[in-house]
Structure formats: structure tokens, C-alpha cells
C-alpha positions in Angstrom: -76.0 -25.0 44.3 -79.2 -27.0 44.6 -79.7 -30.6 43.9 -81.9 -30.1 40.7 -79.3 -27.7 39.4 -76.8 -30.5 40.2 -78.8 -33.0 38.1 -79.8 -30.5 35.3 -78.1 -31.4 31.9 -79.8 -28.3 29.8 -77.0 -27.3 27.7 -74.9 -30.4 27.6 -74.3 -32.5 24.5 -74.9 -36.2 25.2 -73.4 -39.0 22.5 -75.2 -42.5 22.8 -73.5 -45.2 20.5 -76.0 -48.2 20.3 -78.6 -45.5 21.0 -81.4 -46.8 18.9 -82.9 -49.2 21.1 -82.6 -51.0 24.5 -80.8 -49.8 27.2 -79.1 -47.1 25.2 -82.4 -45.4 24.1 -83.6 -45.8 27.9 -80.3 -43.9 28.9 -81.1 -41.1 26.0 -84.6 -40.9 27.0 -83.5 -39.7 30.7 -80.7 -37.7 29.6 -83.4 -35.8 27.3 -85.6 -35.4 29.8 -83.0 -33.4 32.1 -82.7 -31.3 29.5 -79.5 -32.6 27.2 -79.2 -32.3 23.5 -79.1 -36.2 22.5 -77.3 -37.5 19.3 -77.7 -41.3 18.9 -75.5 -43.3 16.9 -75.8 -46.9 15.5 -75.2 -49.0 12.5 -78.9 -49.2 10.9 -80.5 -45.6 9.6 -84.1 -47.3 9.8 -83.7 -48.0 13.8 -82.1 -44.5 14.2 -85.1 -42.9 12.7 -87.5 -44.7 15.0 -85.6 -44.0 18.1 -85.6 -40.3 16.7 -89.0 -40.2 16.4 -89.6 -41.8 19.8 -87.9 -39.1 21.4 -89.7 -36.7 19.5 -93.2 -38.0 20.8 -91.6 -37.5 24.2 -90.7 -33.8 23.5 -87.1 -34.2 22.8 -85.2 -33.6 19.5 -82.3 -36.2 18.8 -79.6 -35.8 15.8 -78.8 -39.4 14.4 -75.8 -40.5 12.6 -75.3 -43.9 11.4 -72.1 -45.6 12.1 -70.2 -48.3 12.6 -67.8 -47.8 15.3 -65.6 -51.1 14.7 -64.4 -49.0 11.7 -62.1 -46.0 12.5 -63.4 -43.7 9.6 -66.6 -44.3 10.7 -65.7 -43.0 14.2 -64.2 -40.2 12.7 -67.3 -39.3 10.7 -69.5 -39.7 13.7 -67.5 -37.3 15.7 -67.1 -35.0 12.8 -71.1 -35.1 12.5 -71.7 -34.5 15.9 -69.2 -31.8 16.5 -70.6 -30.1 13.3 -74.0 -29.8 14.7 -73.0 -28.8 18.3 -69.4 -27.6 18.6 -68.8 -30.0 21.3 -69.6 -33.2 23.0 -69.9 -33.1 27.1 -71.5 -36.6 27.5 -70.4 -39.8 25.8 -72.5 -43.2 26.7 -70.3 -46.2 25.6 -73.4 -48.3 25.1 -73.0 -50.4 21.7 -72.3 -54.1 22.3 -72.7 -57.4 21.1 -72.8 -60.9 22.4 -72.1 -64.5 21.3 -73.3 -67.7 22.9 -71.4 -70.7 22.6 -69.2 -73.2 24.7 -65.6 -72.0 25.0 -64.4 -75.1 23.3 -66.5 -74.6 20.0 -66.9 -70.7 20.4 -65.7 -69.5 16.7 -62.8 -67.5 16.3 -64.4 -64.8 14.0 -67.3 -64.5 16.4 -64.8 -63.8 19.5 -63.0 -61.0 17.2 -66.4 -59.6 16.5 -67.3 -59.1 20.2 -63.7 -57.9 20.9 -64.0 -55.5 18.2 -67.2 -53.7 19.0 -67.4 -54.2 22.6 -63.8 -53.0 23.4 -62.2 -51.8 20.3 -64.9 -49.7 19.4 -65.7 -48.2 22.6 -61.9 -47.2 22.7 -62.0 -45.6 19.4 -65.0 -43.6 20.0 -63.7 -42.7 23.6 -60.2 -41.5 22.4 -62.0 -39.3 19.5 -64.3 -37.6 21.6 -61.6 -37.1 24.6 -58.9 -35.8 22.3 -61.2 -33.6 20.1 -63.6 -32.1 22.7 -63.4 -33.6 26.2 -59.7 -32.6 27.0 -59.6 -29.5 25.1 -62.6 -28.2 26.9 -61.3 -29.4 30.4 -65.1 -31.1 30.8 -66.3 -34.6 30.2 -68.7 -37.2 31.7 -68.1 -40.6 30.1 -70.5 -43.5 30.8 -69.5 -47.0 30.1 -72.3 -49.7 29.9 -70.6 -52.8 31.1 -72.3 -55.8 32.5 -72.4 -57.8 36.1 -71.0 -60.6 33.7 -67.9 -58.5 33.6 -67.6 -58.5 37.4 -67.9 -62.6 37.6 -68.4 -65.7 36.0 -71.7 -67.2 34.7 -74.3 -69.3 36.9 -73.2 -72.8 36.2 -75.4 -74.7 33.5 -76.9 -71.3 32.3 -74.8 -69.2 30.1 -71.9 -69.7 28.0 -70.8 -66.3 27.1 -66.8 -66.2 27.2 -66.3 -63.4 24.8 -69.2 -61.1 26.3 -67.8 -61.8 29.9 -64.4 -61.3 29.0 -64.8 -57.7 27.1 -67.6 -56.6 29.5 -64.6 -57.2 32.5 -62.2 -55.6 30.1 -64.4 -52.8 29.9 -64.5 -52.5 33.9 -61.0 -51.9 33.9 -60.9 -49.6 30.8 -63.2 -47.5 33.1 -60.7 -47.5 35.9 -57.7 -47.0 34.2 -59.1 -44.1 32.1 -60.6 -42.3 35.0 -56.9 -42.3 36.6 -55.5 -41.0 33.5 -58.2 -38.5 32.5 -59.2 -37.0 35.9 -56.3 -34.2 35.4 -58.5 -32.8 32.4 -61.8 -32.7 34.8 -63.3 -35.8 32.8 -65.2 -38.4 35.1 -65.4 -41.9 33.9 -67.9 -44.4 35.2 -69.7 -47.3 34.3 -73.0 -49.1 35.0 -73.0 -52.9 35.5 -76.5 -54.1 34.4 -78.1 -57.5 35.1 -80.5 -58.9 33.2 -83.0 -56.6 31.1 -85.1 -57.5 28.5 -83.9 -56.6 25.1 -82.9 -57.9 21.4 -79.8 -59.0 22.3 -80.7 -60.8 26.0 -84.3 -62.3 24.4 -83.2 -65.9 23.9 -81.5 -66.1 27.2 -84.4 -64.9 29.2 -87.0 -67.2 27.4 -84.4 -70.4 28.1 -83.6 -69.2 31.7 -85.5 -66.2 32.8 -87.6 -68.0 35.8 -84.1 -69.2 37.5 -82.4 -65.7 36.5 -85.4 -64.3 38.6 -85.1 -66.8 41.0 -81.5 -65.9 41.7 -81.8 -62.4 42.0 -82.7 -61.0 45.6 -85.3 -58.3 44.5 -87.1 -61.3 42.3 -87.2 -59.5 39.2 -85.6 -58.3 36.0 -84.7 -54.9 34.9 -87.3 -52.8 33.2 -87.4 -49.9 30.8 -86.9 -47.2 33.9 -84.1 -48.9 36.3 -81.4 -47.6 34.5 -82.3 -43.8 34.4 -81.5 -42.2 37.6 -78.2 -43.9 38.1 -77.1 -42.5 34.3 -78.5 -39.2 35.1 -76.5 -38.9 38.5 -73.2 -40.2 36.7 -73.8 -37.8 33.6 -74.3 -34.8 35.9 -72.4 -32.4 38.0 -74.1 -34.1 41.1 -71.4 -36.7 40.4 -68.5 -34.5 39.9 -66.4 -36.1 42.7 -67.2 -39.6 41.6 -64.7 -41.5 39.1 -63.7 -44.7 38.3 -66.7 -46.3 39.9 -68.7 -49.5 38.6 -72.4 -49.4 40.0 -74.3 -52.6 39.7 -77.9 -52.2 38.4 -78.9 -55.7 38.7 -81.5 -56.2 41.6 -78.7 -57.7 43.7 -77.9 -60.6 41.4 -74.1 -60.1 41.9 -74.2 -60.3 45.8 -76.4 -63.4 46.0 
């Protein structure tokens, strides 16, 4: 089989949570370009509509579903909607996430719970539903979790204080490994990208305060941009990665090795 064929996503259905902006939308762009049918999920309908229009201007069609994946009934309705439109889900991008900055000794419990509920519990519920209702019966699936280099190490001293975010992204790293071992028997691969700092709504404040120092600590001397996740995402969502599972790929300009 040619490499182009291995990377071709024509006929595949991809669900992207947190897909209305930022890294999720970047990945949706890439999967759409390679032929996948795109389904976007996020909480805000207006942002989803803007994302759908954005993809439309690039020649891609996208379905949208407003969903709060911290709520079991909302997850069920999301999967119902996608399956009603397509009959299956071949690719799942678990991108929805949030953060909270505070010193650990002052970190509000409700903020901790908010981060855990979205970054871990929501991801678990969507993955469970998609696996049980589509991927396992169809004996095919590509699951790509968006973790972070914050889940593989501590923060640079004196810069960031995001204990809940780091903890949940670390949990997502091992969620990836554990699920890959369990669902490999169903011909489902489970991998993760671990981005470094990319400009986004979630990282805006940190980059404004610490951007120059973060760049200085990055071997390639730059932050991520709107293209830097695309190739890796296509690889790990395509048949080119059919013998890759349980792996965490850093997309961070080398920051995690410096």
C-alpha cells in the first residue's frame, strides 16, 4: 500500500471534542484535508457555528453538536447525534480541556474538581461511549488524546502554578497507555500528543507573562503554531499508524528535553 493511501482518511468519521477553536480546530482542519468527515463538539453553539463556517471556507463540511462532556446525558446525546448522521465513529480526538492557575496551597477545591471533571472524567465518558457503541462492534478505531508536556514533568520553577492541569494531563498519559493495552484486541489504537505551549485562549495569560522565558527554554526557540500538530495528528489517526499504540508524542520544540 502506498504511503498516500495509508494516510488517506476518506470515508472515515472523526469526532473532535473541544473542536470549535484552538488545537481541536487545527486537528479538524488536518483530518478534513485528508478526507475525513468531521464532527465537532463543544459547549458553545456560536463558536461551533464559526468553526463550521471556517472549515466550510476551506472546502470541508462539518457537523456540530453542542455538548458539555462533564454530563453523562450530554455525552450520550452527542454520540447519539453523530451516530444518527454517520452510523459510526472511526476516529476520536479527545481535545476538550481546561486549566486553572493558582498556588497549590490556595487552589480552590471547586476549581480542582472542574479541571478533573473535564480533562479526565469527560474524556473517559466520551471514550467509553464511542468505544462501546461504535469502535468495539466495528473492530476499528483510532483514539488520539491531547495531553501536554505538563503531564510528563513539573512546571519550570517560578513560572507556572497549575497543579490540577498537570495532574490531569499526567492521568491522561497513563489513560492512553492503559486503554491501548486493553482495547488493542479490538483493533483500536490509542495514542496521545503532548503539546508544549501553543497560542490559544487557554494559554494567552501565561504566554503574555512568561512567553519570552518559555521560548528561551525551548531548543527550537519558538512556540507552536497553527500547523504544528497537523502532521502528527494525521499519522496517528490513519492506517499509517496501525502498529503504533500507547505512545505519547511530544510536540513542544524540544522543551521537554531541555
